[in-house]
C-alpha positions in Angstrom: 32.6 -27.5 8.0 31.5 -27.1 4.3 34.1 -27.5 1.6 35.6 -24.6 -0.3 33.6 -25.6 -3.4 30.3 -25.4 -1.4 31.3 -22.1 0.0 32.0 -20.7 -3.5 28.6 -21.8 -4.7 26.9 -20.2 -1.7 28.8 -16.9 -2.3 27.7 -17.0 -5.9 24.0 -17.6 -5.0 24.0 -14.8 -2.5 25.6 -12.4 -5.0 22.8 -13.3 -7.5 20.1 -12.6 -4.8 21.8 -9.2 -4.1 21.5 -8.3 -7.8 17.8 -9.2 -7.8 17.0 -7.2 -4.7 19.0 -4.2 -6.0 17.0 -4.3 -9.3 13.7 -4.5 -7.4 14.8 -1.5 -5.3 15.4 0.5 -8.4 12.1 -0.5 -10.0 10.1 0.3 -6.8 11.8 3.8 -6.6 10.6 4.6 -10.1 7.1 3.4 -9.4 6.9 5.5 -6.2 7.6 8.6 -8.2 4.9 7.8 -10.8 2.3 7.1 -8.1 3.0 10.3 -6.2 2.8 12.3 -9.4 -0.6 10.8 -10.2 -1.8 11.7 -6.7 -0.6 15.3 -7.2 -2.4 15.5 -10.6 -5.8 14.8 -9.0 -5.6 17.4 -6.3 -6.8 20.5 -8.3 -10.0 18.7 -9.3 -10.6 17.3 -5.8 -10.1 20.8 -4.3 -12.6 22.5 -6.7 -15.2 19.7 -6.2 -14.8 19.9 -2.5 -15.3 23.7 -2.5 -18.6 23.2 -4.3 -19.7 20.5 -1.9 -18.8 22.7 1.1 -20.8 25.6 -0.4 -23.8 23.4 -0.9 -23.4 22.0 2.6 -23.9 25.4 4.1 -27.4 25.5 2.6 -30.4 24.6 4.8 -31.4 20.9 4.5 -28.2 19.8 2.7 -28.7 16.2 3.9 -31.7 15.9 1.7 -30.0 17.2 -1.4 -28.5 13.8 -2.4 -28.9 10.2 -1.1 -25.1 9.9 -0.7 -25.2 12.7 1.8 -28.0 11.4 3.9 -27.3 9.5 7.2 -29.4 6.4 7.7 -31.7 6.3 10.7 -30.4 2.8 11.6 -27.1 1.2 10.7 -27.7 -2.5 9.9 -24.8 -3.5 7.7 -21.3 -2.0 7.1 -19.1 -2.3 4.0 -15.3 -1.8 4.2 -13.0 -1.3 1.2 -9.5 -2.4 2.2 -6.6 -1.6 -0.2 -3.6 -3.9 -0.1 -1.0 -5.1 -2.5 -0.9 -7.9 -5.2 2.6 -9.0 -4.3 4.8 -9.5 -1.3 8.5 -8.6 -0.7 7.2 -5.3 0.8 8.1 -5.8 4.4 5.1 -5.5 6.8 3.0 -3.4 4.4 0.2 -5.9 3.8 0.1 -7.2 7.4 0.0 -3.7 8.9 -3.1 -2.6 6.9 -4.8 -5.9 7.7 -4.2 -5.6 11.4 -5.2 -2.0 11.5 -8.5 -2.8 9.7 -9.4 -5.8 11.8 -8.6 -3.9 15.1 -10.9 -1.0 14.0 -13.9 -3.2 13.1 -13.6 -6.1 15.6 -16.0 -4.4 18.1 -18.7 -3.5 15.5 -22.1 -4.8 16.4 -23.3 -4.7 12.8 -22.2 -7.3 10.3 -19.1 -6.1 8.4 -18.4 -7.1 4.8 -15.2 -6.4 2.8 -14.3 -5.3 -0.7 -10.6 -5.9 -1.2 -8.2 -4.3 -3.7 -5.1 -6.6 -4.0 -4.6 -10.3 -3.8 -2.6 -10.3 -0.5 -5.5 -8.6 1.4 -8.0 -11.0 -0.1 -6.0 -14.1 0.9 -5.4 -12.8 4.4 -9.1 -12.0 5.0 -10.3 -15.3 3.5 -7.8 -17.1 5.7 -9.6 -15.6 8.7 -13.0 -16.6 7.2 -14.3 -13.1 6.8 -17.0 -12.1 4.4 -15.3 -10.8 1.2 -18.0 -9.8 -1.3 -15.7 -8.5 -4.1 -12.0 -8.4 -5.0 -10.0 -6.3 -7.5 -6.5 -7.3 -8.4 -3.8 -6.8 -11.1 -4.4 -3.0 -11.4 -1.8 -1.1 -13.4 0.8 0.9 -11.5 -0.2 3.7 -11.4 -3.8 3.0 -12.5 -5.9 5.5 -14.4 -9.2 6.8 -13.1 -11.0 4.5 -15.5 -9.2 1.5 -14.1 -10.5 2.0 -10.6 -13.9 3.7 -11.4 -15.6 0.3 -11.2 -14.5 0.0 -7.5 -16.2 3.4 -6.6 -19.3 2.5 -8.7 -19.7 -0.8 -6.8 -19.6 1.0 -3.4 -22.0 3.8 -4.5 -24.5 1.3 -6.1 -24.5 -1.0 -3.0 -25.1 2.0 -0.8 -27.9 3.5 -2.9 -29.6 0.1 -3.1 -29.7 0.0 0.7 -27.6 -3.1 1.0 -25.2 -1.2 3.3 -25.8 1.8 5.5 -22.1 2.9 6.0 -19.1 2.5 3.8 -15.5 2.8 5.1 -12.2 3.2 3.3 -9.0 1.6 4.7 -5.7 2.3 3.0 -2.1 3.3 3.6 -1.3 7.0 3.4 2.0 7.8 1.8 3.9 10.4 3.9 7.5 9.9 3.1 9.7 7.1 1.7 10.3 5.9 5.2 6.9 6.6 6.7 3.5 5.2 5.6 0.5 5.4 7.9 -2.7 3.2 7.8 -5.8 5.3 7.6 -9.5 4.6 8.0 -12.1 7.1 6.8 -15.8 7.1 6.4 -16.6 7.2 2.7 -20.4 7.0 2.6 -22.6 8.8 3.5 -20.2 11.6 2.5 -19.5 13.9 5.4 -19.1 17.4 4.2 -17.5 19.2 7.2 -16.2 22.7 7.4 -14.9 25.0 10.1 -17.3 27.9 10.6 -14.7 30.4 11.9 -11.5 28.9 10.5 -9.6 29.7 7.3 -9.3 26.1 6.1 -11.8 23.3 5.7 -11.5 19.5 6.0 -9.3 19.1 2.9 -7.1 22.1 3.7 -8.5 24.3 1.0 -8.8 28.0 1.8 -12.1 29.5 2.8 -13.5 31.8 0.2 -16.5 34.1 -0.1 -17.1 33.3 -3.8 -20.6 33.2 -5.1 -21.4 30.1 -7.1 -23.8 30.1 -9.9 -25.1 26.6 -10.7 -26.3 25.6 -14.2 -28.6 23.9 -14.7 -29.3 23.6 -11.0 -27.9 22.3 -7.7 -29.4 18.9 -7.9 -27.9 18.2 -11.3 -24.5 19.4 -10.1 -24.7 17.2 -7.0 -25.8 14.1 -9.1 -22.5 14.6 -11.0 -20.1 15.7 -8.3 -21.0 13.5 -5.3 -20.6 10.1 -7.0 -17.5 11.2 -8.9 -16.0 12.7 -5.8 -16.5 9.5 -4.0 -14.8 7.6 -6.8 -12.0 10.1 -6.7 -11.4 9.5 -3.0 -11.1 5.7 -3.8 -8.8 6.6 -6.7 -6.5 8.7 -4.5 -6.5 6.1 -1.8 -5.4 3.4 -4.2 -2.6 5.7 -5.6 -1.4 6.5 -2.1 -1.5 2.8 -1.2 0.5 1.9 -4.2 3.1 4.6 -3.5 3.3 3.2 0.1 3.7 -0.3 -1.2 6.5 0.6 -3.5 8.2 2.6 -0.9 8.0 -0.2 1.6 9.3 -2.7 -1.0 12.1 -0.3 -1.9 13.2 -0.1 1.8 12.8 -3.9 2.2 14.9 -4.6 -0.9 17.5 -2.1 0.2 17.8 -3.8 3.6 17.9 -7.2 1.9 20.7 -6.0 -0.4 22.7 -4.7 2.6 22.2 -8.0 4.4 23.3 -9.9 1.4 26.4 -7.9 1.0 27.2 -8.4 4.7 26.7 -12.1 4.3 28.9 -12.2 1.3 31.7 -10.5 3.3 31.3 -13.0 6.1 31.2 -16.0 3.7 34.2 -14.6 1.8 36.2 -14.4 5.1 35.2 -18.0 6.0 36.2 -19.1 2.5 39.6 -17.4 2.8 40.2 -19.1 6.1 39.1 -22.5 4.8 41.3 -22.0 1.7 44.3 -21.0 3.8 43.8 -23.9 6.1 43.7 -26.3 3.1 46.9 -24.8 1.7 48.5 -25.1 5.1 47.5 -28.8 5.3 48.9 -29.4 1.8 52.2 -27.8 2.8 52.3 -29.9 6.0 51.6 -33.1 4.0 54.4 -32.2 1.5 56.8 -31.4 4.2 55.9 -34.6 6.1 56.4 -36.7 2.9 59.7 -35.1 2.1 60.9 -35.7 5.7 59.9 -39.3 5.4 61.7 -39.8 2.2 64.8 -38.2 3.6 64.8 -40.5 6.6 64.2 -43.6 4.5 67.1 -42.7 2.2 69.4 -42.2 5.1 
């Protein structure tokens, strides 16, 4: 059984760990709020851009309007953008998105390459000897659109050059503080879908019968909107993934703090028992010594 001194040192170290985990929980809660606010701020532009794309998609021959809207006759190579975190201590957040991504693309007949946002995802993919062509890490939290625009530009340029025929986006969608869901969506070629008889389209925007006037022309508008909307999807995915990461870390640190407090209570109880036993032993030694002196004096 450890001594009372060793138990005091262990209780002190566990208390220090509890202070660290409590501080990390508070920091993650603050970062979650900032990330969700940034996602909300991008929605008005995304909805307006999507309305214009849906309107153009209803026109005859919309697949030929822009190269990013055109399906390739044959899919030879696939590129996957996977968004993960730069740090750990977030529970199963990084492992979940990795497993979800690998399960989705393990049966692909075409060669699959990966672009990774986050060091954890990069390390996990390289450990499995998968083809990682690019990696972005140490992004601010939350990042600005300019910080992540290079990611979207890389995907668009590789697709336009014909190096890849399909591009997929894998990220973690933030639902609530306790619920985050891995999501895989086809990013390129951009699929502009709408419900012919419904009231809402793919993004949940209301159907309208507005008449759009394009200046200077449709092609010029598409050349601006389609690449920027693709980059915006990547931006929103990174923001949602960061919010999910911080939420997962907040929950993990809260559980770690609770476990540390429970361990402190258990250690404190064991320490009190050990101290009481030591005091009892000292009293017995004193009583035994006094009895021995009394008998020797008699």
